[in-house]
C-alpha positions as CSV (number, residue, x, y, z in Angstrom):
1,M,109.8,131.0,176.4
2,I,113.3,131.8,175.1
3,F,111.9,134.9,173.3
4,A,110.2,136.0,176.5
5,D,113.4,135.5,178.5
6,G,115.3,137.6,176.0
7,L,112.8,140.5,176.6
8,L,112.8,140.2,180.4
9,G,115.1,138.3,182.7
10,G,117.6,137.5,179.9
11,A,117.6,141.0,178.4
12,F,120.8,143.1,178.6
13,Y,119.1,145.9,180.6
14,F,117.8,143.6,183.4
15,P,121.0,143.2,185.4
16,F,121.7,146.9,185.1
17,L,118.2,147.7,186.5
18,I,118.6,145.4,189.5
19,L,122.1,146.6,190.4
20,G,121.4,150.2,189.5
21,V,118.4,150.5,191.9
22,G,120.4,148.8,194.6
23,L,123.4,151.1,194.1
24,F,121.2,154.2,194.0
25,F,119.6,153.4,197.4
26,T,122.9,152.2,198.9
27,V,124.4,155.6,198.2
28,Y,121.2,157.6,198.8
29,L,120.7,156.0,202.3
30,G,124.4,155.9,203.2
31,F,125.2,152.2,203.0
32,P,122.5,150.9,205.3
33,Q,123.6,147.2,204.7
34,I,126.8,148.1,206.6
35,R,125.6,150.8,209.1
36,Y,122.4,149.0,210.2
37,F,123.7,145.4,210.1
38,R,124.4,145.1,213.9
39,H,121.1,146.8,214.8
40,A,119.3,144.4,212.5
41,W,120.3,141.5,214.7
42,S,119.1,143.2,217.9
43,V,115.7,143.9,216.2
44,L,115.5,140.2,215.1
45,W,115.8,139.0,218.7
46,G,113.0,141.4,219.9
47,K,115.0,144.1,221.6
48,H,113.0,146.9,220.1
49,S,109.5,145.4,220.0
50,S,106.6,144.4,222.3
51,E,104.2,141.5,222.4
52,D,101.4,144.1,222.1
53,D,102.6,145.3,218.8
54,P,100.2,144.7,215.9
55,G,100.8,141.7,213.6
56,D,100.5,137.9,213.4
57,T,104.2,136.7,213.6
58,T,107.4,137.5,215.4
59,H,110.4,139.1,213.7
60,F,112.1,135.7,213.6
61,Q,109.1,134.0,212.2
62,A,108.7,136.6,209.5
63,L,112.4,136.3,208.6
64,A,112.2,132.5,208.6
65,T,109.1,132.7,206.3
66,A,110.9,135.1,203.9
67,L,114.1,133.0,204.0
68,S,112.1,129.9,203.3
69,G,111.0,131.6,200.1
70,T,114.6,132.4,199.2
71,V,116.7,129.5,200.8
72,G,115.6,126.9,198.3
73,T,116.8,125.3,195.1
74,G,118.5,128.6,194.3
75,N,121.1,127.7,196.9
76,I,121.6,124.1,195.6
77,G,120.5,124.1,192.0
78,G,120.5,127.8,191.1
79,V,124.2,128.4,192.0
80,A,125.1,125.3,190.0
81,F,123.1,126.6,187.1
82,A,124.8,130.0,187.2
83,I,128.3,128.4,187.2
84,Y,127.3,126.1,184.4
85,L,126.1,129.0,182.3
86,G,128.7,131.7,183.2
87,G,131.6,129.9,184.9
88,P,133.3,131.1,188.1
89,A,132.7,134.8,187.1
90,A,128.9,134.3,187.6
91,L,129.5,133.8,191.4
92,F,131.0,137.3,191.7
93,W,127.9,138.9,190.2
94,M,125.8,136.9,192.6
95,W,127.7,138.4,195.4
96,A,127.3,141.9,194.0
97,T,123.6,141.4,193.7
98,A,123.4,140.2,197.3
99,F,125.4,143.1,198.7
100,L,123.3,145.8,196.9
101,G,120.2,143.7,197.4
102,M,120.5,144.0,201.2
103,T,119.7,147.7,200.7
104,T,116.9,147.0,198.2
105,K,115.3,144.5,200.7
106,F,115.4,147.2,203.4
107,V,113.6,149.7,201.2
108,E,110.9,147.4,199.8
109,V,110.1,145.9,203.1
110,S,110.0,149.2,205.0
111,V,107.6,150.9,202.6
112,S,105.4,147.8,202.2
113,H,105.2,147.4,206.0
114,K,104.0,151.0,206.4
115,Y,101.1,150.5,204.0
116,R,99.9,147.0,205.2
117,R,96.3,146.4,205.8
118,I,93.9,144.2,207.8
119,D,91.9,141.8,205.5
120,T,88.4,140.5,206.0
121,N,89.7,137.5,208.0
122,G,91.3,139.8,210.5
123,E,94.9,139.0,209.3
124,V,97.6,141.6,208.7
125,V,98.5,141.7,205.0
126,G,100.8,143.8,202.9
127,G,103.1,144.0,200.0
128,P,104.1,146.2,197.1
129,M,100.7,146.2,195.6
130,N,99.4,148.0,198.7
131,F,101.8,150.9,198.6
132,M,101.5,151.1,194.8
133,E,97.8,151.8,195.3
134,D,97.7,153.7,198.5
135,A,100.9,155.8,198.4
136,L,101.5,156.2,194.7
137,N,97.9,156.0,193.5
138,L,99.0,153.6,190.8
139,K,96.3,151.0,190.9
140,W,97.2,149.7,187.5
141,L,100.8,149.0,188.5
142,A,99.5,147.3,191.6
143,V,97.3,145.0,189.5
144,I,100.3,144.2,187.2
145,F,102.5,143.3,190.2
146,A,99.8,141.2,191.9
147,A,99.1,139.3,188.6
148,A,102.9,138.8,188.2
149,T,103.1,137.5,191.8
150,V,100.4,134.9,191.1
151,I,102.3,133.8,188.0
152,S,105.6,133.8,189.8
153,S,104.3,131.7,192.6
154,F,104.1,129.0,190.1
155,G,107.2,129.8,187.9
156,S,109.6,130.8,190.7
157,G,108.4,129.4,194.0
158,N,106.6,126.2,192.9
159,M,107.8,124.5,189.7
160,P,111.6,124.9,190.0
161,Q,111.4,123.7,193.6
162,A,109.3,120.6,192.8
163,N,111.4,119.8,189.7
164,S,114.8,120.1,191.5
165,L,113.4,118.2,194.5
166,A,112.2,115.3,192.4
167,S,115.3,115.1,190.2
168,G,117.5,115.1,193.3
169,L,115.6,112.3,195.0
170,A,115.6,110.3,191.7
171,A,119.4,110.7,191.4
172,S,120.2,109.8,195.0
173,F,117.5,107.2,195.9
174,D,116.3,106.1,192.5
175,L,112.8,107.2,193.6
176,P,110.4,107.8,190.7
177,T,109.7,111.5,190.3
178,W,105.9,111.0,190.3
179,I,106.0,109.2,193.7
180,S,108.1,111.9,195.4
181,G,106.0,114.6,193.7
182,L,102.7,113.0,194.8
183,V,103.7,112.5,198.5
184,L,105.1,116.0,198.9
185,A,102.2,117.6,197.0
186,V,99.8,116.2,199.6
187,L,102.0,117.5,202.5
188,L,102.2,120.9,200.8
189,G,98.4,121.1,200.6
190,A,98.0,120.1,204.2
191,V,100.2,123.0,205.4
192,I,99.1,125.8,203.1
193,V,95.4,125.5,204.1
194,G,96.4,126.8,207.5
195,G,97.6,130.2,206.1
196,I,100.5,132.4,207.3
197,K,100.4,131.2,211.0
198,R,100.9,127.6,210.1
199,I,103.4,128.4,207.4
200,A,105.4,130.6,209.7
201,V,105.6,127.9,212.4
202,V,106.8,125.3,209.9
203,A,109.2,127.7,208.3
204,A,110.7,128.7,211.7
205,T,111.4,125.1,212.4
206,L,112.7,124.0,209.0
207,V,114.8,127.0,208.0
208,P,117.3,126.9,210.9
209,F,117.6,123.2,210.8
210,M,118.2,122.8,207.1
211,G,120.5,125.8,206.9
212,V,122.8,124.5,209.6
213,L,122.8,121.0,208.2
214,Y,123.7,122.1,204.7
215,A,126.4,124.6,205.9
216,I,128.1,121.9,208.0
217,A,128.2,119.4,205.1
218,A,129.4,122.1,202.6
219,L,132.2,123.1,205.0
220,L,133.3,119.5,205.2
221,V,133.5,119.2,201.4
222,V,135.3,122.5,201.1
223,G,137.8,121.3,203.7
224,N,138.3,118.2,201.7
225,N,139.3,120.3,198.7
226,I,141.2,122.9,200.7
227,E,144.1,123.1,198.2
228,N,141.7,124.2,195.5
229,V,139.7,126.8,197.5
230,I,142.1,129.7,197.1
231,P,142.6,129.2,193.4
232,S,138.8,128.8,192.9
233,F,138.2,132.0,195.0
234,F,140.7,134.0,192.9
235,S,139.3,132.7,189.6
236,V,135.9,134.3,190.6
237,F,137.5,137.7,190.8
238,E,140.0,137.3,188.0
239,Q,137.3,136.5,185.5
240,A,134.6,138.8,186.8
241,F,135.1,141.5,184.2
242,T,136.5,139.4,181.4
243,G,134.2,136.4,181.3
244,S,135.1,132.9,182.2
245,A,137.7,131.2,180.1
246,A,137.2,127.7,178.6
247,A,138.2,124.9,181.0
248,G,137.8,121.2,180.6
249,G,134.5,120.6,178.9
250,F,133.2,124.1,179.6
251,L,133.3,126.1,176.4
252,G,133.7,129.5,178.2
253,A,131.4,132.4,178.7
254,S,131.7,136.1,177.8
255,F,131.5,138.8,180.4
256,A,128.0,139.6,179.3
257,Y,126.9,136.1,179.8
258,A,128.5,135.7,183.2
259,F,127.2,139.1,184.3
260,N,123.7,138.5,183.2
261,R,123.3,135.0,184.5
262,G,125.1,135.8,187.8
263,V,122.9,138.8,188.6
264,N,119.8,136.8,187.4
265,R,120.6,133.8,189.6
266,G,121.5,136.1,192.5
267,L,118.1,137.6,192.3
268,F,116.4,134.2,192.0
269,S,118.3,133.2,195.1
270,N,117.7,136.2,197.4
271,E,114.7,137.8,195.7
272,A,116.0,141.3,196.6
273,G,113.9,143.7,194.5
274,Q,111.4,141.1,193.4
275,G,108.8,142.3,195.9
276,S,108.1,138.9,197.4
277,A,109.8,139.3,200.8
278,P,107.6,142.3,201.8
279,I,104.6,140.1,201.7
280,A,106.0,137.8,204.4
281,H,107.4,140.6,206.5
282,A,104.1,142.4,206.5
283,S,102.8,140.0,209.1
284,A,105.5,140.8,211.7
285,K,104.5,142.3,215.0
286,T,105.9,145.9,215.2
287,K,104.7,149.5,215.1
288,E,107.8,150.6,213.3
289,P,108.0,149.7,209.5
290,V,111.7,150.5,209.4
291,S,112.4,148.0,212.1
292,E,111.2,145.2,209.9
293,G,113.2,146.6,207.0
294,M,116.2,146.2,209.3
295,V,115.4,142.5,209.8
296,S,115.2,142.0,206.0
297,I,118.8,143.2,205.5
298,L,119.9,139.8,206.9
299,E,118.2,137.8,204.2
300,P,120.6,138.3,201.3
301,F,123.5,138.0,203.7
302,I,122.4,134.6,205.0
303,D,121.0,133.3,201.7
304,T,123.5,134.4,199.2
305,L,126.7,135.6,200.9
306,I,126.8,132.5,203.2
307,L,124.8,129.6,201.8
308,C,125.3,130.3,198.0
309,T,129.0,131.0,198.5
310,L,129.4,127.7,200.3
311,T,127.7,125.9,197.4
312,G,129.8,127.8,194.8
313,M,133.0,126.9,196.6
314,V,132.0,123.3,196.9
315,I,131.3,123.1,193.1
316,L,134.4,125.1,192.0
317,S,136.9,123.5,194.4
318,S,135.7,120.0,193.5
319,G,136.3,120.6,189.8
320,V,133.2,118.9,188.7
321,W,131.7,122.0,187.1
322,N,133.8,121.5,184.0
323,E,133.7,117.7,183.9
324,K,131.4,115.6,181.7
325,F,129.1,113.0,183.2
326,E,126.8,110.4,181.7
327,N,123.2,111.8,181.5
328,E,120.1,111.8,179.5
329,F,120.1,114.9,177.2
330,S,117.4,117.4,177.6
331,D,115.5,118.2,174.4
332,F,115.5,121.8,175.4
333,S,119.4,122.1,175.3
334,I,120.3,119.9,172.3
335,E,121.8,121.4,169.1
336,F,123.3,119.6,166.2
337,V,125.7,121.9,164.3
338,E,127.4,121.4,160.9
339,G,130.9,120.1,160.9
340,T,133.2,118.4,163.4
341,Y,134.4,120.5,166.4
342,Q,137.0,119.5,168.9
343,E,137.8,120.9,172.4
344,S,141.5,120.5,171.7
345,N,141.2,123.2,169.0
346,P,141.2,126.7,170.5
347,E,139.6,128.2,167.4
348,H,136.8,125.6,167.6
349,V,136.2,126.4,171.3
350,R,136.2,130.2,170.5
351,A,133.7,129.8,167.7
352,L,131.3,127.6,169.8
353,S,131.6,129.9,172.8
354,Q,130.5,132.9,170.7
355,H,127.7,130.8,169.1
356,L,126.3,130.0,172.6
357,D,126.6,133.5,173.9
358,L,123.6,135.7,174.7
359,L,124.2,137.7,171.5
360,P,126.0,135.6,168.9
361,P,128.1,137.6,166.5
362,D,126.7,138.6,163.1
363,D,129.4,136.6,161.5
364,D,128.7,133.5,163.5
365,S,130.6,130.6,161.8
366,V,128.7,127.9,163.6
367,V,125.6,126.8,161.7
368,A,122.7,124.8,163.1
369,F,122.2,121.6,161.1
370,T,119.0,121.1,159.2
371,G,118.6,117.9,157.2
372,V,118.5,114.1,157.7
373,L,121.0,112.2,159.8
374,E,121.7,108.5,159.0
375,I,121.6,106.6,162.3
376,D,123.0,103.0,162.6
377,R,122.4,101.3,166.0
378,G,122.3,104.5,167.9
379,K,125.3,106.1,166.2
380,I,125.5,108.9,163.5
381,R,127.0,107.6,160.3
382,S,126.5,110.7,158.1
383,P,126.8,113.6,157.5
384,D,129.5,115.1,159.8
385,V,127.8,117.0,162.6
386,T,128.7,117.9,166.2
387,L,126.2,117.6,169.0
388,L,126.2,120.3,171.6
389,H,124.5,119.8,174.9
390,N,124.7,121.9,178.1
391,R,127.3,124.3,176.7
392,S,129.6,121.4,175.9
393,I,130.5,119.1,173.1
394,A,128.6,115.8,173.7
395,E,130.6,112.6,173.8
396,D,129.9,109.0,173.5
397,F,126.2,109.7,172.9
398,Q,123.7,107.2,171.7
399,I,120.3,107.8,170.1
400,A,117.5,105.4,171.0
401,N,113.8,104.9,170.8
402,E,111.4,102.9,172.9
403,T,112.8,99.6,171.6
404,G,116.5,100.3,172.0
405,P,119.3,101.8,169.9
406,Y,117.8,103.5,166.9
407,S,118.6,102.7,163.3
408,G,117.2,104.8,160.4
409,D,116.9,108.4,159.3
410,L,116.5,111.2,161.9
411,E,115.2,114.5,160.7
412,V,116.8,117.6,162.3
413,V,115.4,121.1,162.0
414,E,117.6,124.0,163.0
415,G,119.7,121.8,165.2
416,R,116.9,120.0,167.0
417,P,115.6,116.4,166.3
418,N,112.1,116.5,164.8
419,A,111.0,113.1,166.0
420,E,108.9,111.7,168.8
421,N,110.0,109.0,171.2
422,I,113.7,109.7,170.6
423,T,116.1,109.9,173.6
424,I,119.8,110.7,173.5
425,T,122.1,109.7,176.3
426,G,125.8,110.4,176.6
427,K,128.5,112.5,178.3
428,S,128.2,116.3,178.7
429,L,128.3,119.0,181.4
430,I,125.5,118.8,183.9
431,H,123.9,121.5,185.9
432,T,121.4,122.4,188.7
433,V,120.9,119.8,191.4
434,P,122.8,116.9,189.7
435,L,125.9,119.1,189.5
436,T,125.8,120.0,193.2
437,I,125.3,116.3,194.1
438,E,128.3,115.3,192.1
439,A,130.4,118.0,193.9
440,F,129.4,116.6,197.3
441,R,129.7,113.0,196.2
442,S,133.3,113.5,194.9
443,S,134.5,114.3,198.5
444,F,135.3,111.9,201.3
445,L,131.6,112.1,202.3
446,G,130.7,110.0,199.2
447,V,127.1,108.9,199.3
448,I,126.6,110.6,202.7
449,G,127.3,113.9,200.9
450,E,124.9,113.0,198.2
451,Y,122.2,112.1,200.7
452,T,122.8,115.3,202.6
453,V,122.2,117.3,199.5
454,S,119.0,115.3,198.7
455,I,117.6,115.8,202.2
456,G,118.5,119.4,202.2
457,L,117.0,119.8,198.8
458,V,113.7,118.3,200.0
459,L,113.6,120.7,203.0
460,F,114.7,123.7,201.0
461,A,112.3,123.2,198.1
462,F,109.4,122.3,200.3
463,S,109.8,125.4,202.5
464,T,110.2,127.6,199.5
465,A,107.0,126.3,198.0
466,L,105.2,127.0,201.3
467,A,106.3,130.6,201.3
468,W,105.4,131.2,197.7
469,S,102.0,129.7,198.2
470,Y,101.4,132.5,200.8
471,Y,102.7,135.2,198.4
472,G,100.3,133.9,195.7
473,D,97.5,133.8,198.4
474,R,97.9,137.5,199.1
475,A,98.1,138.4,195.5
476,V,95.0,136.4,194.6
477,T,93.1,137.9,197.5
478,Y,94.1,141.4,196.4
479,L,92.9,140.8,192.8
480,F,89.8,138.6,193.3
481,G,89.0,138.3,197.0
482,V,89.1,135.4,199.4
483,R,86.6,133.3,197.5
484,W,89.4,132.5,195.0
485,L,91.8,131.2,197.6
486,L,90.7,127.5,197.4
487,P,90.9,127.2,193.6
488,Y,94.3,128.8,193.7
489,R,95.6,126.5,196.4
490,L,94.3,123.4,194.5
491,L,96.0,124.6,191.3
492,Y,99.2,125.4,193.2
493,V,99.4,121.8,194.6
494,L,98.6,120.3,191.2
495,A,101.3,122.4,189.5
496,F,103.8,121.3,192.2
497,F,103.1,117.7,191.2
498,L,103.2,118.2,187.5
499,A,106.6,120.0,187.7
500,T,108.2,116.9,189.1
501,I,107.8,115.1,185.8
502,S,108.6,118.0,183.5
503,D,111.8,119.0,181.6
504,T,114.4,120.6,184.0
505,E,115.8,123.2,181.7
506,F,112.4,124.4,180.5
507,I,111.3,124.9,184.1
508,W,114.4,127.0,184.9
509,A,113.7,129.1,181.7
510,V,110.2,129.7,183.0
511,A,111.7,130.8,186.4
512,Y,113.8,133.4,184.6
513,V,110.8,135.0,183.0
514,T,108.5,135.0,186.0
515,V,111.2,136.6,188.3
516,A,111.4,139.6,185.9
517,L,107.7,140.0,185.7
518,M,107.6,140.9,189.4
519,T,110.9,142.7,189.7
520,I,110.5,145.4,187.0
521,P,107.3,147.0,188.4
522,N,108.5,146.7,192.0
523,L,111.8,148.4,191.3
524,I,110.0,151.2,189.5
525,A,107.7,151.7,192.4
526,I,110.2,151.7,195.2
527,T,112.4,154.2,193.3
528,L,109.4,156.5,193.2
529,M,109.2,156.1,197.0
530,H,112.8,157.1,197.7
531,K,112.0,160.4,199.6
532,E,109.5,158.7,201.9
533,V,112.0,155.8,202.6
534,K,114.5,158.4,203.7
535,E,112.0,160.2,205.8
536,I,110.7,157.2,207.7
537,T,114.3,156.0,208.3
538,Q,115.3,159.3,209.8
539,Q,112.2,159.3,212.0
540,Y,113.0,155.7,213.2
541,W,116.5,156.6,214.3
542,Q,115.2,159.7,216.1
543,K,112.9,157.5,218.1
544,I,115.7,155.0,218.8
545,S,117.9,157.8,219.9
546,S,115.3,159.3,222.2
547,K,114.7,155.9,223.9
548,S,118.4,155.4,224.6
């Protein structure tokens, strides 16, 4: 999975591709995210549409469905994960991705809406696979995109949501992950069998409620840390082009790391360019494809520039992002390295930071340990090694097995324990949902803040899983026909449950890969459609002008 991420979402070219396409269309279309912003709100509230227009949902319901796919754990856990990986600088690149992504959304939704179809059930359906086939005559690319959408429905919209949801409820309410997973999986199945109309109704109810609730709580926490807000805000810009400096337990992150993970997390949050939102917007009632493109401009604004910014400011202003907390170490992010390293030594910090970078230097002085560790009652007695976990030096850790503190030899291969039934607990940086929870809990809200995050997480994650089930539905129907919908839905619900009891960091690594699988073919396709986008946009404004 790490290798796949290095070729796709984690590759050096991926952020440049996302931002490059967004920048091209922003300049080519004359900054539509600014010029069309006010008009987009009027379209949303039905000023330029009629009840007789073809489609299955209103503009608001389509926006709510698309937002339910984006306003999810990316806002709670994804922002925290970006800051954990890249420091404050990562937030700047999330903002850049959102600003340019507003134009990308406009383009992909407009062209997809123009080439939507009526399926055998009489429902309006659409998405990038339709214009890839009908407008570009690239059936093979459409098949690749549809297949990637099916995979991404699990890796992006299903598994990370379920995993974050379950971990949040476990942390706040001590609820076993399998119980929360089972209950919500059943509810998920009950909704998705109703298709887009039922999903849209649920989304239109949940999204506004959960968005307002979360925003109010976040503003209260930010207000509680008001003295740290301006310094935190400036740190985002100061470190944007230099990388984030080491601070507290955080070992620092290079510009490349902050840039890559900020853009990647920004895409995961708002899905601009991924090609998922056009599937939801295709159902909207309108005769004008560009009008629905206008509505989609609002998604990255609401999702990233408002909600993700609030989460980022909560985490940065609270200071918990570079503090170590007691936690159980994930096997996926453990590394024993040779020698003793200390955070008080700047040379040690520099060496470890370079070692953990996307592209470690050729002369990397930090060596992953391979050999046998002597363990006595949970503590390492020999040889001298340092345990890295979550981009930090682990402290006060203890090694245990099913019977308690472990004594004996522990084989380590290239930094990772080669033993079953071994758990390691101790202090290190934390990320995703637990980090956001700590940020809220550290304020005057205390446990109320924690519970607010947990409740918001349930609603966010559940609504996202709903939206992505529909995206997968449409892709499966495109590839195999309606007869495969039931098996897909059953598998989707099962995967939702299984993800609640799986490794958190592995799940997020899967998400990175699946996002890229959809994004790359979609960005290629919409770039090929640039002339038609400009033409239909000009035609739309001519019609609007003639009516006025």
